[in-house]
C-alpha positions, 0 to 999 in steps of 0.5 A: 968681411964677406958673410957666408951662408949655410951652404958655404957660399956668399950670403944672398939677400933675404928681403928688401920688401919688407926690408929685413935683417937685424941691421935692416940691410935685407940680409940675415947677416951676423956681425956678432952684436945681434943678441937674437941671432936673426940669421935664418931667412924664412918664408913665414907661414900663418902657422909660424907667425901664430907660433911666434906670437904665442911665444911673445914675438908678434910679427904681424902687428904693424909698429910704425914707430919702428918702421915695421909694417907687420908680416903676412904669410909668404913674406921673407924675413930673418928670424931668430935661430933659436925661435926657428929651432923651437918652432921646428921642435913644435912641428911649426917651422917655416920654410927656409931660404938656404942661400940667404941663411947665415952660417951661424944658424948651424950653431942652433940647428942642423943643416939637415933640418934646414935642408928639409925645410928648404925653398928657393927665394920667393918660391 
């Protein structure tokens, strides 16, 4: 089944370097079995990475045992929709790539909020 983005068109890849997505396909796709709903494609910022770590999700420290090199500001990554919404509420949301953000993100956040933080891929 074709995956759709928040704009209603075909979901575009988020990042293959580093390779992202719950399924590590490079896309923020949703097949219904990702409990974290990693569906928002973000260009992570230092502020967002710090916020995420303060909530118990360290995305900076490498974890080679999981094939994870750690993220740096500017990397594109599929983040949990609930975490992005939480960061938005705290004024610390990172920029979003709408073409690469799965439609199911709209279960957690408004399209207008995503659009207010929109950037193009690899901006």
